[in-house]
C-alpha positions in Angstrom: 25.6 -4.9 11.4 24.3 -4.3 7.9 25.8 -7.5 6.5 23.5 -9.6 8.7 20.5 -8.0 6.9 21.6 -8.0 3.3 22.1 -11.1 1.2 23.1 -11.3 -2.4 21.8 -14.5 -3.8 23.4 -15.7 -7.1 20.8 -17.6 -9.2 21.3 -19.1 -12.7 19.7 -16.0 -14.3 21.3 -13.3 -12.1 21.5 -11.8 -8.6 18.6 -11.0 -6.3 19.4 -8.8 -3.3 17.5 -9.9 -0.2 17.0 -7.5 2.7 16.2 -9.7 5.6 17.5 -10.8 9.0 19.0 -14.3 9.4 15.9 -15.8 10.8 13.6 -14.4 8.1 16.1 -15.3 5.4 16.4 -18.9 6.6 12.6 -19.3 6.5 12.2 -18.2 2.9 10.5 -20.8 0.6 12.4 -22.1 -2.4 9.6 -20.8 -4.6 10.6 -17.3 -3.7 14.0 -17.9 -5.4 12.4 -19.8 -8.2 10.2 -16.8 -9.0 13.3 -14.5 -8.7 15.1 -16.6 -11.3 12.2 -16.3 -13.7 11.9 -12.5 -13.1 15.6 -12.1 -13.8 15.2 -13.6 -17.2 13.3 -10.5 -18.4 15.9 -8.7 -20.7 17.9 -5.7 -19.8 17.1 -5.8 -16.1 19.4 -3.5 -14.0 18.5 -4.6 -10.5 16.1 -6.8 -8.5 15.6 -7.1 -4.7 13.3 -8.6 -2.1 12.1 -6.9 1.1 11.9 -8.9 4.4 8.2 -9.4 4.0 8.6 -11.2 0.7 6.2 -14.1 -0.1 5.0 -15.9 -3.2 2.5 -14.2 -5.5 1.3 -14.6 -9.0 4.2 -14.4 -11.5 6.2 -12.3 -9.0 6.7 -12.3 -5.3 5.1 -9.7 -3.1 8.0 -7.7 -1.8 9.8 -7.2 -5.1 11.6 -4.2 -6.5 12.7 -4.5 -10.2 14.4 -1.8 -12.2 15.2 -1.1 -15.9 16.8 1.8 -17.7 14.0 3.9 -19.3 15.6 3.9 -22.7 15.6 0.0 -23.2 13.4 -1.1 -20.3 10.4 -3.4 -19.9 7.1 -3.2 -18.1 5.6 -6.2 -16.4 2.0 -6.3 -15.2 3.1 -9.2 -13.0 5.6 -7.0 -11.2 2.9 -4.4 -10.6 0.2 -6.8 -9.3 -3.5 -6.9 -10.1 -4.5 -4.4 -7.4 -2.8 -1.5 -9.1 -2.0 1.5 -6.9 -2.8 -0.4 -3.7 -1.2 1.5 -0.9 -1.5 3.3 2.5 -2.9 6.5 3.8 -2.5 7.9 7.3 -4.5 10.8 8.8 -3.6 12.5 12.0 -6.5 13.4 14.4 -6.7 15.8 17.3 -7.7 13.0 19.6 -5.6 11.3 22.3 -5.9 7.6 23.1 -7.5 8.5 26.4 -10.4 9.9 24.4 -11.1 6.3 23.2 -10.4 4.5 26.4 -14.0 3.3 26.7 -14.5 0.2 24.6 -18.2 1.1 24.1 -17.1 4.3 22.5 -14.8 2.5 20.2 -17.7 0.2 19.2 -19.9 3.3 18.6 -17.2 4.8 16.4 -16.8 1.7 14.3 -20.6 1.4 13.9 -20.8 5.0 12.8 -18.0 4.5 10.3 -20.0 1.7 8.7 -22.8 4.1 8.2 -20.6 6.2 5.9 -18.2 3.6 4.6 -19.8 0.6 2.8 -18.1 -2.7 3.8 -20.0 -5.1 1.6 -19.2 -5.5 -2.0 -22.8 -5.3 -3.2 -23.4 -1.9 -1.5 -22.7 1.2 -3.5 -20.3 3.9 -2.2 -21.8 7.2 -1.3 -20.2 9.2 -4.1 -22.5 8.9 -7.1 -22.2 12.7 -7.7 -18.5 12.2 -8.7 -17.7 11.8 -12.4 -15.4 8.7 -12.8 -13.8 10.0 -16.0 -12.5 13.0 -14.0 -11.1 10.7 -11.3 -9.2 8.3 -13.6 -7.7 11.1 -15.7 -7.1 13.8 -13.0 -6.7 11.9 -9.8 -7.4 14.1 -6.7 -7.7 17.1 -9.0 -10.8 15.6 -10.5 -12.7 16.0 -7.2 -14.9 19.0 -6.4 -14.2 21.4 -3.6 -16.9 19.6 -1.6 -14.6 16.6 -1.2 -11.3 18.5 -0.8 -12.2 21.5 1.3 -8.7 21.9 2.7 -7.2 22.0 -0.8 -8.5 25.5 -1.1 -7.2 26.7 2.3 -3.4 27.2 1.9 -2.5 26.7 5.5 -4.4 23.4 5.7 -3.9 22.1 2.1 -2.6 18.7 3.0 -4.9 16.6 0.8 -3.2 17.6 -2.4 0.4 18.1 -1.1 1.0 15.3 1.4 0.8 12.5 -1.2 3.3 10.6 -3.3 1.4 11.9 -6.3 -1.9 13.6 -6.6 -2.2 13.1 -10.4 -0.7 10.7 -12.9 -0.8 12.0 -16.5 -1.9 9.6 -19.2 -3.0 9.3 -22.8 -6.8 9.3 -22.3 -7.4 7.4 -25.6 -6.4 4.2 -23.8 -9.5 4.4 -21.7 -11.7 3.8 -24.8 -11.2 0.1 -24.6 -13.2 -0.3 -21.4 -16.9 -1.4 -21.8 -19.7 0.4 -19.9 -20.0 -2.3 -17.3 -16.4 -1.7 -16.1 -17.2 2.0 -15.7 -20.4 1.3 -13.9 -18.9 -1.2 -11.5 -15.9 1.0 -10.8 -18.1 4.0 -10.2 -20.1 2.1 -7.6 -17.0 1.1 -5.8 -15.5 4.6 -5.3 -14.8 5.2 -1.6 -15.0 1.5 -0.6 -12.4 -0.7 1.1 -12.7 -4.1 -0.6 -12.0 -7.3 1.3 -8.9 -9.4 1.9 -6.2 -7.5 3.7 -7.7 -4.1 3.1 -8.8 -2.1 6.2 -9.3 1.2 8.0 -7.7 1.1 11.4 -7.9 3.4 14.4 -4.5 3.5 16.1 -2.6 5.3 18.9 1.1 6.2 18.4 4.3 6.0 20.4 7.0 8.3 19.1 10.5 6.8 18.7 12.8 8.9 20.9 15.6 9.0 18.3 13.3 10.6 15.8 11.1 12.7 18.0 12.2 15.9 16.2 11.0 14.4 12.9 7.8 13.3 14.4 7.0 16.7 15.9 7.8 18.4 12.6 5.2 16.1 11.0 2.6 17.0 13.6 2.7 13.7 15.6 2.5 13.5 19.4 2.6 10.6 21.9 -0.8 9.0 22.4 -2.2 10.7 19.3 -5.0 8.8 17.5 -4.3 8.2 13.8 -6.3 6.6 11.1 -4.5 4.2 8.8 -6.1 3.1 5.5 -5.1 0.3 3.2 -6.9 0.0 -0.1 -6.4 0.1 -3.9 -8.0 0.6 -7.3 -10.8 -2.0 -6.8 -12.6 -3.1 -10.0 -10.9 -0.5 -12.2 -7.4 -1.8 -11.5 -8.5 -5.4 -11.8 -10.0 -4.6 -15.2 -6.7 -3.0 -16.4 -4.9 -6.3 -15.5 -7.5 -8.4 -17.1 -7.9 -6.5 -20.4 -4.1 -6.1 -20.9 -3.1 -9.7 -20.2 -4.1 -11.2 -23.5 -2.5 -8.5 -25.5 0.7 -8.8 -23.5 0.8 -12.5 -24.1 0.5 -12.0 -27.9 3.4 -9.6 -27.8 5.5 -12.1 -25.9 4.7 -14.9 -28.4 5.4 -12.7 -31.5 8.8 -11.6 -30.0 9.9 -15.0 -28.6 9.7 -13.8 -25.0 8.9 -15.9 -22.0 10.1 -17.8 -19.0 9.2 -21.1 -17.3 6.3 -19.3 -15.6 3.5 -18.6 -18.1 1.9 -16.2 -15.6 4.9 -13.8 -15.8 3.9 -11.1 -18.3 6.2 -8.4 -19.7 6.9 -6.4 -22.9 9.4 -3.8 -24.1 8.5 -0.4 -22.7 8.5 1.2 -26.1 6.0 -1.3 -27.6 2.5 0.1 -28.3 0.9 -2.6 -26.1 3.2 -1.8 -23.3 2.4 1.9 -23.6 -1.3 1.1 -23.5 -0.8 -0.8 -20.3 1.3 2.0 -18.7 -1.4 4.5 -19.5 -4.2 2.3 -18.1 -2.0 1.6 -15.1 -1.7 5.3 -14.4 -5.5 5.7 -14.6 -5.7 3.0 -11.9 -3.2 4.8 -9.8 -5.4 7.9 -10.0 -8.4 5.8 -9.0 -6.5 4.3 -6.0 -5.3 7.6 -4.5 -8.8 9.0 -4.8 -10.4 5.9 -3.4 -8.3 6.2 -0.2 -9.0 9.9 0.0 -12.8 9.2 -0.1 -12.5 6.5 2.5 -10.8 9.0 4.7 -13.5 11.5 3.9 -16.2 9.1 5.0 -14.3 8.4 8.3 -14.0 12.1 8.9 -17.8 12.5 8.6 -18.3 9.6 11.1 -15.8 11.2 13.5 -17.7 14.4 13.4 -20.9 12.5 14.3 -19.3 10.9 17.3 -17.0 13.6 18.6 -18.6 16.8 17.3 -17.6 19.5 14.8 -14.2 20.1 16.5 -13.0 16.7 15.4 -10.1 17.0 12.9 -8.4 14.7 10.4 -5.3 16.0 8.6 -3.4 14.0 5.9 0.0 12.8 7.1 0.8 11.0 3.8 -0.5 8.7 1.0 1.7 6.3 -0.9 1.6 3.3 -3.1 3.1 -0.2 -3.0 1.9 -1.8 -6.3 3.0 0.3 -9.3 5.7 1.1 -11.9 6.9 4.5 -13.0 9.9 6.6 -14.0 12.3 7.8 -11.3 15.6 9.6 -11.3 18.5 8.0 -9.4 22.0 9.5 -9.5 20.9 11.6 -12.5 19.8 8.5 -14.5 16.3 7.7 -15.6 14.9 4.3 -14.5 11.6 2.5 -14.8 11.0 1.1 -11.3 8.5 -1.6 -10.4 7.4 -2.1 -6.8 5.1 -5.0 -6.0 4.4 -5.0 -2.3 7.3 -2.6 -1.7 7.2 1.0 -0.4 9.2 3.9 -1.5 11.1 5.6 1.4 13.1 8.7 0.6 15.5 10.3 3.1 15.8 13.9 4.1 17.0 16.2 1.3 16.1 13.9 -1.6 14.8 16.1 -4.4 11.9 13.7 -5.1 10.3 14.3 -1.7 7.1 16.3 -1.8 7.9 19.9 -0.9 6.5 19.6 2.7 8.8 16.7 3.4 11.9 17.9 1.6 13.9 18.6 4.8 12.8 15.5 6.7 12.0 12.8 4.2 8.4 11.7 3.7 6.5 9.3 6.0 6.7 5.6 4.9 3.6 3.8 6.2 4.0 0.1 7.1 1.0 -1.8 8.4 1.3 -4.8 10.7 -1.8 -7.0 11.0 -4.9 -6.9 13.2 -3.6 -7.4 16.8 -0.1 -6.2 16.1 1.6 -2.8 15.7 2.1 -0.8 12.5 4.9 1.6 11.9 5.6 5.1 10.5 9.1 5.2 9.1 11.4 7.6 7.3 14.0 6.8 4.7 17.7 6.6 5.6 20.6 7.5 3.2 21.5 3.8 2.9 18.3 3.2 1.0 20.0 4.4 -2.1 21.5 0.9 -2.6 18.0 -0.5 -2.9 16.4 2.3 -5.0 14.9 3.6 -1.8 12.5 0.6 -1.4 11.5 -0.9 1.9 8.8 -3.4 3.0 5.0 -2.8 2.6 3.8 -4.7 5.6 4.3 -7.9 7.7 3.9 -10.3 4.7 1.9 -13.5 4.9 3.5 -16.5 6.5 0.7 -18.9 5.6 -2.1 -19.1 3.0 -5.7 -18.2 3.8 -6.8 -21.8 3.7 -3.9 -22.9 5.9 -4.7 -20.1 8.4 -8.3 -21.3 8.7 -7.1 -24.9 9.1 -4.4 -24.2 11.7 -5.6 -21.2 13.8 -8.5 -21.5 16.2 -11.1 -18.8 16.9 -9.9 -18.7 20.5 -6.3 -18.0 19.4 -7.6 -15.2 17.1 -9.8 -13.8 19.9 -6.9 -13.8 22.4 -4.7 -11.9 20.0 -7.4 -9.3 19.6 -7.8 -9.1 23.4 -11.5 -9.8 23.2 -13.4 -9.3 26.4 -10.9 -6.9 27.9 -10.7 -3.1 28.2 -7.9 -3.3 25.6 -10.0 -5.1 23.0 -9.2 -4.3 19.4 -12.8 -3.7 18.2 -13.7 -5.0 14.7 -16.8 -4.3 12.7 -17.4 -8.0 11.8 -20.3 -9.7 13.6 -18.1 -12.8 13.9 -14.3 -13.2 14.0 -14.8 -16.4 12.0 -15.5 -14.4 8.8 -12.0 -12.8 8.9 -10.0 -15.6 10.5 -7.8 -15.8 7.4 -6.7 -12.2 8.2 -5.7 -13.0 11.8 -2.3 -11.9 13.1 -1.2 -15.5 13.0 -1.4 -15.5 9.2 1.5 -13.0 9.1 5.2 -12.8 9.8 6.4 -11.0 12.9 6.2 -7.3 11.9 8.8 -6.4 14.5 11.3 -8.7 12.8 10.4 -7.1 9.5 11.1 -3.6 10.8 14.3 -4.7 12.5 15.6 -6.0 9.1 14.7 -2.7 7.4 16.4 -0.7 10.1 19.4 -3.1 10.4 20.0 -2.9 6.7 20.1 0.9 6.9 17.1 1.5 4.6 14.9 3.4 6.9 14.3 4.4 10.6 11.3 4.2 12.8 9.5 7.5 13.6 6.4 6.1 15.4 4.9 2.8 16.5 1.1 2.6 15.9 -0.9 0.4 18.2 -4.4 -0.8 17.0 -7.5 0.2 18.9 -10.2 -0.6 16.3 -10.4 -1.9 12.8 -13.0 -1.8 9.9 -12.7 -4.6 7.5 -14.6 -5.2 4.2 -17.1 -8.1 4.1 -16.8 -11.0 1.6 
């Protein structure tokens, strides 16, 4: 069966491995392969692949994994993306979906979340007492006990342990290049979602029978309400991309580097400019993991207001899908880029966080408003793809095309508006988020089928949306 989900496409500049079922593969735009050909022209590349949710981005497609040996590798801001550290976080609650059966209660919860979680860009986050320099240099370890109370309670210490990385170490001198306005704006945005496809979603789960043992080991149960969060490094990550772009272009000109795409930026990993970018990128990864943590903190406070002091939210996992870093594979050191791709390690892999060593860690795959999301676990076959899987459903049409082609009635129907099963959203009008409607995205079930069919990962739980909080434009 695997051969139906794995294609090796020979291009003039090399081979791109595409993990997608026949229908998804057939629908891929020629620009996807044009971009792959440009990316393959970066020297010394060891491997490149696409996940089934692949779609065109700036310089590089979203859904790309690109790998170099560490000793002669390259780093590419284009194969990291501008929203550095963007990723997913899931918290388990002690609620059952029956507790949120009343649509009025779901609306009350969403409204209360908005009280703690700013959704408009001009509104400051509620964390002015946090020092930004501690966050960008120490990650979660830069927060005070007030914001990580479970981190000091060994039996409940999931905030610091159930994450892909709680701290990225960097040379702090690189931070000196940022002017005060970047620090100010980024500080204001701590603990905020941002707009576009970022969200906080209340979901109920159905455990996959074949992985029930894994699900129960993680603390999941049928009907459980979970909170899924999607956000990144906000203005801090955007500034890293902006401030490094010109320097990277100068390095490329001086070294005769380039492709047909002027937006595809890259430099040798050992070049001082590349090292500055890597250090700043790591600071953005620190910001992103803390940002998601603070969003969850705000939702926890809202949950206590609505459900009382017995309401609980425990970290299942936090992981990224826009980043580059060093990894060990088969004893060799590689510099792995993932842009819109998620790491998914199997049971027994030594790079799993300690709590997930025996099971493999949760891989968190969002769908779109109105469709299911998934919690997966890596399979041994993922080794062939450097343990990368999809990061979501992947856009099938642009924002402008979605607004032009999809009606409000179609959007409302997919959100089951007016029924007891309505997926409650915080926006006063669906029109303001029409470009994020389910119709803008590929069929997430086909995406998951491709990942499973290719032997990269397995489904542990299906997450059905009950309510969503989106950032305002």
